[in-house]
C-alpha positions in Angstrom: 117.2 63.0 81.9 116.4 59.6 83.3 118.1 56.8 81.5 114.7 55.2 81.1 113.1 58.2 79.4 116.1 58.5 77.1 115.9 54.9 76.1 112.2 55.1 75.5 112.7 58.1 73.2 115.6 56.4 71.3 113.5 53.2 70.9 110.5 55.3 69.6 112.6 57.3 67.1 114.7 54.3 65.9 111.5 52.3 65.2 110.0 55.3 63.3 113.2 55.4 61.2 112.8 51.7 60.4 109.1 52.3 59.5 108.3 49.8 62.2 105.1 51.4 63.5 104.2 48.6 65.8 107.6 48.8 67.6 107.2 52.6 68.0 103.7 52.2 69.4 104.9 49.5 71.8 106.6 52.3 73.8 103.6 54.6 73.4 100.5 54.9 75.6 97.3 53.6 74.0 96.0 57.2 74.0 99.2 58.7 72.5 98.8 62.0 70.7 101.0 63.4 67.9 100.5 67.1 67.3 101.7 67.9 63.8 99.3 70.8 63.5 102.2 73.1 62.5 103.4 70.8 59.7 102.3 70.7 56.0 101.0 67.8 54.0 98.7 64.9 54.5 99.9 64.2 58.0 99.1 67.7 59.3 96.8 67.8 62.4 96.5 66.2 65.8 96.4 62.4 65.7 95.0 60.6 68.8 95.4 57.0 69.7 97.6 54.3 68.2 95.5 53.7 65.1 95.5 57.4 64.1 99.2 57.8 64.9 100.1 54.8 62.8 98.1 56.1 59.9 99.7 59.6 60.2 103.1 58.0 60.1 102.2 56.0 57.0 100.9 59.2 55.3 104.1 61.1 56.2 106.5 58.6 54.6 104.3 57.6 51.7 105.6 60.1 49.1 109.3 59.5 50.0 111.7 56.9 48.8 113.4 57.2 52.2 112.9 59.2 55.4 115.4 59.3 58.3 115.7 61.6 61.3 119.0 62.0 63.0 118.9 63.1 66.6 121.5 65.7 67.5 120.5 66.4 71.1 118.3 64.9 73.7 117.4 67.5 76.3 116.0 66.6 79.7 113.0 68.7 80.8 111.5 66.6 83.6 108.6 64.7 82.1 109.6 65.9 78.7 112.4 65.0 76.4 113.2 67.6 73.7 115.1 66.5 70.6 116.9 68.6 68.0 116.9 66.6 64.8 117.8 66.7 61.1 115.3 65.1 58.8 116.7 63.6 55.6 114.3 62.8 52.9 114.9 61.2 49.5 112.2 61.8 46.9 111.2 59.1 44.5 112.7 61.3 41.7 116.1 61.3 43.5 115.8 64.8 45.0 117.2 65.1 48.5 115.7 67.4 51.1 117.0 68.2 54.7 115.0 69.9 57.4 116.0 70.9 60.9 113.2 70.1 63.4 112.5 69.7 67.1 110.2 67.4 68.9 108.9 67.7 72.5 108.0 64.2 73.7 106.1 63.8 77.0 106.4 60.6 78.9 104.5 59.0 81.7 105.3 55.6 83.3 108.0 55.1 80.6 105.6 55.5 77.7 105.4 58.3 75.2 102.1 60.0 75.8 102.4 63.1 73.6 104.7 64.3 70.7 104.8 67.8 69.5 106.4 67.5 66.1 107.6 71.1 65.5 109.3 72.5 62.4 111.2 74.8 64.8 113.4 73.6 67.6 112.6 76.7 69.7 108.9 75.8 69.5 109.7 72.3 70.9 111.8 73.9 73.7 109.0 76.3 74.7 106.5 73.4 74.8 108.7 71.8 77.5 109.0 75.1 79.4 112.6 75.8 78.2 114.3 78.4 76.0 117.5 78.3 74.0 
């Protein structure tokens, strides 16, 4: 994977972990799309453009005391970067939840243009034309 694409994805995910939506969107195209149609909850759906993506991120973290994703793998797939991640969530009542997820991020001109936020790593790989 190009060093540039890897750095863009790291910057994007690190900013999301900090809840710094503006920093995340600074490395995203103006017409960025997050496809969370396979997810549950308020943020489910396809979110288009920086304003909708920012609102989706706010909706996603709203019910949690803390949310953090830890990237285990960055996989090069040409214009795509696939990540295998563990989401760690702390509820406002103190209950902790972990989830294994996969994202397929598409980049163009060193900007994130599309994110498939999949609950299943294999789905993210298939979106990039790969298999485990």
